[in-house]
C-alpha positions as CSV (number, residue, x, y, z in Angstrom):
1,M,23.3,6.1,27.7
2,I,20.4,3.4,27.2
3,K,21.0,0.0,29.2
4,M,20.9,-2.6,26.1
5,P,20.2,-5.4,28.7
6,I,16.9,-3.8,29.7
7,V,16.1,-2.6,26.5
8,R,16.2,-6.1,24.8
9,Q,14.4,-7.6,27.7
10,I,11.5,-5.1,27.2
11,L,11.8,-5.9,23.3
12,L,12.9,-9.6,22.7
13,D,12.7,-11.2,26.3
14,S,10.7,-14.5,25.1
15,D,8.2,-14.1,28.2
16,A,7.5,-10.7,28.3
17,G,8.9,-9.1,25.5
18,L,6.8,-6.8,22.8
19,L,8.2,-8.4,19.8
20,P,7.6,-12.2,20.7
21,Y,4.6,-11.2,22.2
22,L,3.1,-9.7,18.5
23,S,4.4,-12.8,17.0
24,Q,2.2,-15.1,18.8
25,Q,-1.0,-12.8,18.5
26,L,-0.4,-12.8,14.3
27,Q,-1.0,-17.1,14.9
28,T,-4.0,-16.4,17.0
29,Q,-7.8,-16.5,15.0
30,S,-8.3,-12.6,15.1
31,F,-5.3,-12.4,12.7
32,S,-5.8,-16.0,10.9
33,D,-7.0,-13.8,7.3
34,F,-3.5,-12.0,7.3
35,K,0.0,-12.6,6.6
36,A,2.6,-10.6,8.1
37,E,6.1,-9.7,9.0
38,F,7.6,-7.1,10.8
39,G,10.8,-5.3,12.2
40,F,11.7,-2.4,14.2
41,H,14.2,0.0,15.3
42,V,14.2,2.7,18.1
43,D,14.2,6.2,16.7
44,E,15.6,8.5,19.8
45,Y,15.9,8.1,23.5
46,C,16.0,10.7,26.2
47,T,16.7,10.6,29.7
48,Q,15.2,11.9,33.3
49,V,15.7,12.1,36.7
50,V,12.6,12.0,39.3
51,S,12.7,11.8,43.0
52,N,11.3,9.4,44.7
53,E,11.9,9.8,48.8
54,N,15.7,8.7,49.3
55,L,15.8,7.9,45.8
56,L,16.8,9.6,42.3
57,E,15.3,7.2,39.2
58,I,16.4,7.6,36.0
59,Q,13.5,7.3,33.7
60,T,14.3,6.4,30.1
61,V,11.9,7.3,27.1
62,L,12.1,5.1,24.1
63,L,10.6,6.2,20.8
64,L,10.1,3.1,19.2
65,T,8.9,2.5,14.9
66,L,7.3,-0.6,14.3
67,N,7.3,-1.6,10.3
68,L,5.1,-4.0,9.2
69,S,4.2,-5.9,5.8
70,I,1.0,-7.4,5.2
71,V,0.2,-9.1,2.1
72,I,-3.3,-9.0,0.3
73,D,-5.0,-11.7,-1.7
74,S,-4.3,-10.9,-5.3
75,Q,-7.8,-11.2,-6.2
76,T,-9.6,-8.9,-3.4
77,P,-10.8,-5.5,-4.6
78,L,-8.8,-2.9,-3.3
79,D,-11.3,-1.3,-1.2
80,E,-11.5,-4.8,0.5
81,A,-8.0,-4.9,0.5
82,T,-7.7,-1.5,2.1
83,S,-10.5,-2.7,4.5
84,H,-8.6,-5.6,5.6
85,A,-5.5,-3.7,6.1
86,L,-7.2,-0.8,8.3
87,E,-8.5,-3.8,10.3
88,F,-5.4,-5.1,10.8
89,Q,-3.6,-2.0,12.0
90,E,-6.7,-1.1,14.5
91,L,-5.8,-5.0,16.1
92,L,-2.0,-4.2,16.2
93,D,-2.6,-1.5,18.0
94,T,-5.1,-3.1,20.7
95,E,-2.6,-5.4,21.2
96,I,0.2,-3.3,21.5
97,I,-1.8,-1.0,24.3
98,I,-2.9,-4.6,26.0
99,W,1.1,-5.7,26.1
100,S,2.0,-2.0,27.7
101,Q,-0.4,-2.5,30.4
102,N,0.7,-5.8,31.2
103,N,4.3,-5.1,31.1
104,E,5.4,-4.3,34.8
105,K,8.8,-2.9,33.5
106,L,7.1,-0.1,31.7
107,F,6.2,3.1,34.6
108,K,3.1,3.9,32.3
109,P,0.8,1.9,29.7
110,I,1.2,3.4,26.3
111,S,-1.1,6.2,25.5
112,E,-1.0,7.4,21.9
113,I,-0.2,4.9,18.8
114,K,0.8,7.2,15.4
115,G,-0.2,5.3,12.5
116,T,0.2,5.3,8.9
117,L,-0.8,3.4,6.3
118,S,0.8,2.8,2.8
119,K,-1.2,2.3,-0.4
120,L,-1.5,-1.0,-2.1
121,S,1.8,-2.1,-3.7
122,E,4.1,-4.8,-4.8
123,I,6.2,-5.2,-1.6
124,P,8.7,-7.2,-0.5
125,Y,7.8,-10.8,1.1
126,H,9.6,-14.0,1.9
127,G,12.3,-13.2,-0.8
128,G,9.7,-11.9,-3.4
129,Y,6.8,-9.3,-4.1
130,L,3.2,-9.4,-3.3
131,P,0.5,-7.2,-3.3
132,G,0.0,-5.5,0.2
133,F,0.6,-2.7,2.3
134,E,3.2,-1.4,4.6
135,I,2.0,-0.2,8.1
136,R,4.0,2.1,10.6
137,S,3.4,2.2,14.0
138,Q,5.2,4.6,16.3
139,F,5.3,4.9,20.1
140,S,7.0,5.5,23.7
141,L,8.1,3.3,26.1
142,T,9.0,4.6,29.1
143,Y,10.9,2.3,31.8
144,S,13.4,3.0,34.9
145,A,17.1,2.8,34.0
146,G,18.4,2.6,37.3
147,T,18.3,4.2,40.3
148,L,20.5,6.6,42.6
149,Q,21.0,7.8,46.2
150,H,20.6,11.1,46.7
151,S,24.0,11.4,48.6
152,K,25.5,10.3,45.1
153,S,23.1,12.5,43.4
154,N,24.6,15.7,45.3
155,E,28.4,14.4,44.6
156,L,27.7,14.5,41.2
157,T,26.0,18.3,41.3
158,K,28.8,19.3,43.1
159,E,31.8,17.5,40.6
160,S,29.3,19.1,37.7
161,K,29.9,22.6,39.0
162,S,33.7,22.6,39.1
163,L,33.7,21.0,35.8
164,S,33.3,22.7,32.1
165,Y,31.8,20.6,29.3
166,S,32.4,20.8,25.6
167,P,29.8,20.8,22.9
168,G,28.2,17.3,21.9
169,E,29.0,15.9,25.4
170,R,25.9,14.3,27.3
171,T,24.7,16.4,30.2
172,P,25.5,15.1,33.7
173,V,22.8,16.6,35.6
174,S,19.4,18.9,34.5
175,G,20.0,22.2,35.1
176,Q,21.0,25.8,34.0
177,Y,24.3,26.1,32.6
178,E,26.8,29.0,31.7
179,L,28.6,29.6,28.5
180,I,32.6,30.0,29.3
181,D,34.8,31.4,27.1
182,A,38.2,30.3,25.8
183,N,39.8,32.2,28.6
184,G,37.6,30.2,31.2
185,E,35.8,33.3,32.1
186,S,31.6,33.7,32.1
187,T,30.4,34.9,29.0
188,T,27.2,35.7,31.1
189,L,25.1,34.0,28.2
190,E,23.2,30.3,30.1
191,I,21.4,27.9,28.6
192,T,19.0,25.1,30.3
193,S,20.3,21.6,29.3
194,I,18.1,18.0,30.0
195,A,20.1,15.3,31.5
196,G,21.4,12.8,28.7
197,N,21.1,15.2,26.0
198,P,24.1,16.5,24.4
199,F,25.2,20.2,24.9
200,P,24.4,22.5,21.5
201,P,27.3,23.9,19.5
202,T,29.0,27.0,20.6
203,S,29.2,30.3,18.3
204,E,33.0,30.4,18.9
205,P,35.9,27.8,19.1
206,N,37.3,26.7,22.5
207,Q,34.2,27.8,24.1
208,S,32.3,25.1,27.2
209,Y,29.8,24.9,29.5
210,R,29.4,24.9,33.6
211,L,26.5,24.1,35.6
212,V,25.3,27.0,37.8
213,D,21.9,25.8,38.8
214,P,20.7,22.3,38.7
215,T,17.2,21.4,38.2
216,V,14.8,20.5,41.6
217,H,13.2,17.3,40.7
218,K,9.7,16.6,41.6
219,K,8.5,13.9,43.7
220,S,6.7,10.9,41.7
């Protein structure tokens, strides 16, 4: 599961968090011609374990969607307004990438931002509606959710091999899992499942999964 204190620190920390950083940038000269407000949500996450000498590091990837509204002067022609909105979007993407390059809690800086720009319309702003654009920026943040000793990981693998898991449960260890029938016998069918992901539904009731071949993690 996501360790929420780490997520909050990455997004909301007053000194290094993404959202306070962007709020500060909106007050600078570069953004002085724009009036904006924004919100965000995390669409999904996944985890994977990578080997690093004697430690197993749990990496979590957040797919973050940032929604912004920018207000345009009602007297501004459509072409000019659109040009302003695209300029704002480019400035915003640049600032997000700069923030990621300077954030020590991330394993790697943001490499791609998928952005969309709405048509000029009446958008909510401070309790009313003003002409403007809505911008959506989507990107991934990769950070460490913690570490495990190899010995603990081996214990986890041994325990996983002796247990069965129901559809929908989180996968404890990445690897090959055999499908077990209602009588506890192997069906000879296998799936590959990644640590942290839910096991898929089964075709028949009372079936489960059992680890048969854990994934060998690459050294970072």
